[in-house]
N, C-alpha and C positions, 0 to 999 in steps of 0.2 A: 292560854294554857301554860301556866309558875311555872320557867325556867327552873333548871337545877340551879343552885347552888356549888358554884367554881369556884380552888382554887388559882391561882398562876404564879410561875415570876419566869420575866422576859432578861431574855439570859442575848451578849452579845452587845457589840455598834453600830459597824456599820451592815453585817452579815447577822441580822439579830434572828435569833428562834422561840418561841412561847413555851413553857412546859406548865401542864394539866395539870391538879392534881384533884384526881376523881376517887369520893369518898366511895362504897359500893352497893350499885344500882342505879351511877349519877352516870352520867353521859355526855360530850359532845358531839358538833356535827364541825362538819372544813371541808374544804374543796377538794379535787380530788388532783391527791399530786403534792400536795402539802405537808402530808406524813412525813416527820421525820423518822421517830423511831415511839418506843412504848415496853413501862414494863409487863411482863408473863400476868398473865389474869383480867385482860382488857380483850377485849371479843373485837373485831372490825366486820361492820357488816354493811353493806350498801345498799343505797333506799332512796327512791323515785323525793329527787326535792329533799325540805330537807324534813318531811314530818311531820313539822308541827300542823299541816293542814284541821277543816273544822270540815271539811270534807271529806270523810276516812273509805267511801268508795272506789273503785277501780278508777272508774272516769273523773272521780273529783279529784286524783291521783296523780293521773296522765297529765290534768288538764293545769293543775298546780305546776308541775315537773316540767311543760311545755314550754311554762312563761319564764324558764330560765334559757330555755335555747334567744327569746330577743335579747338577752346579752351576754351572747357568745359563749355560755358557761355547756356546763352536758348536761342532761336530764338528770345525772344521779348525785346524789353526793355522797361523801361516807362518816357514816357510825361509829364514834368506840364506845363505850360502857364500862365497867367496873364490873366483874361476874363475880369476884371469892369475896369474903372478907380482909377488912382494911386497905390503904389508901395506898392506888397506886395509880404510873402517872403517862399523859403521855405528851409529846412534843410533836409543831408544826413548826416549820420553818418559809420564811421571807422567802419569794422567789428574786429575791436582787436587791443590790445594797440598797436599803434605804431606814427606814424605822416599824416595827410593832405598833399600834397602840389600841389599850386597853378600852374601848365602850361600856361605860357604865350605862344600860339602857332606861337605868331608872332616874339617871341625869336629865336627861334631853324629853321625858315623859314619853318611853313609850318607844321612842321612832325616830332612829340615824336616818338618811337620806347619805350615799354614799358610790364613788364610780363606781359603773358596774364589772373592775375587771378592783379592788379594792377587800372585797372580805377574805378572809385568811380560816375563821373557825369562831365558836357561837357556842355556848350553853345548848342542853339539847332542852329545850322547845322556843328557844327565839326563832323568828318565822325571818326568813329570808325571802322577800320577795322582788317587783320591780314599781321601778314609778315614772309612770309613762310622760313626758312632757305634758302641757297644759294650752298650748302656742302652736300653729301647723307652721309657724317662722322657726320652732327655734329648733321645731323634729324635721325639718328639710335637711336645715343647713348646720345646725348645732355641731356636728361632729360628736366627739368625745362623751359632751356633756348631755345627748337627746335621748337614752335613755340612763338610767342612775340604776341603783337597787336601793330598793331598802330594808334595815333591819328594827323589826315591829318584836317586844316582849318583853322580859320586866330581868331575865337576867345579861350575861354577861358576852363582850361579842367581841374579836380582834381581827384590825383591819388593818390593813398594810400598805405603807409610802414609799416614795422614790425618790432619796434625796432626804433632804434639810428639810425635817416639819414645823410649819406655822399654824400657829397657832391666837386667832382673831375676833376680838367677840364687839361685836356692834348693837351701836343702841340702837333704838326708835327710830326710822327713818335715815338710818347712815349704810351706805351705799359702797361700795368697792367693784374694781372690774380685778379683772384675774382671766388668765388666760382660763381656757376648756377644760384642758388636757391637768392643769394644774389641782386642781381642787383636788384633796381627798374628799372630803365627805362636811353636812354642818345635820343641825340641825331642823327639826320640821315647818318651825316656827320661822327663820332666813325665806325671803323671795327670792327664788330661783331666777332670772330671765337667759337672755341673747342677744348679744345687740352687733348689728351690722360695725366694725368699722369706720370706714366711707371714707372717700377718698380714694382718686383710681392710681396716685402714689405711690398711697398706702395697700392697696386691696394687690396693684401688682409688684412690687419692690419690696416691702416689708421683710419676707418674711416670717411673719407672725399670726398666717393665719387671715382669712374676713370677719372673724369673729370673738368676745369677746364673752366671757359671762360676767352677767352683775348679778349681785350680793347686795340684799339688802334685807338691813337687820328691825326686829331681836333679832340675838344668835347665835353660837358659836361657829366659825366655820375655819377647817385644817385645810390646809396648804402644803402643794409637796413641790419642792423646788427639780426632779427631775423627776414626772410623770414617764410610763416604760414607753410611751411610742416617742419620747426624745430621742428615748436614751435610742431604742431597735431603732428609728431615724442616724444618731450620729455612726453607729455599728454599723449599719447599710453603705451609707454610705464615705467609707474606709473601709468597704472592704474590698478584697483583688477584684476586677472584673475580666472577665472570661478567655479566667481559669490560668492567666499569666501567673510569671513569680513575681513575690510582693518585692517591690524595689527597696522598700522601707519605706517608713515615715520619713516624709521633709527629704529625701536624697532626693543631689540633684546629679549624680554619676550616670542612672538611664541604666544606658546598657556595658560603660567603659563599669561598672560597677560591678557587674558575672564575671566580668574582665580580674577583678582583683580578687577574686572571691572562687574562683576556680570555675568557679561557669561559663564556655569557653564556647558555649554552642549556638549558632546560629541557624 
């Protein structure tokens, strides 16, 4: 299935959104919750999966959509398409600070593999599936890198990355090691595996997890400096615990601070 040809503009710096221009009868699919705004004349429809499945039977649609549960995503996706003459625009927002990356699947021979929560939206006709680990060890211990999403087709897709993005071009046989959560995605020519860090001290006290990913070229690799899992852990660690009043970051006054700001309840 040929994907629809869409034009787009990415706006913003730290909190970006992508505006997609749709000609009459053109459409775009998106993850639930990424919608930001749209022109009048664009119709929104909730569908099973991505709508590109070759098997259009009821069971085929259910099976295709059900695979998305393995990536932690909803069974449903949202499709937006232009129903009237003239160009119309629809926008989708990044879920947290970072960058939106435009992926032209024709540059990657029709397939791009990405983190399970990286996908934002794509031209109608792009298939969003899952990429399983081929090794049991990677499946049992790889954490964030166990199940990846695969984007297939000949259209544009958009993925989101946290923090700052690095792009590495690996030569044939060249290998790099990356934290499993810091991978945004890579083209299908890159060989991906998980390695145990090793060493008792590294395992118990390193603070970096037990495993890292090894990526071997040739191919292009996209890396993010702030995966959402790392951001969530920092927010959780800094959140007040036990329902008590927040004393302020780095406070050394403790209870005395409550007296100074007028809270003298004991």
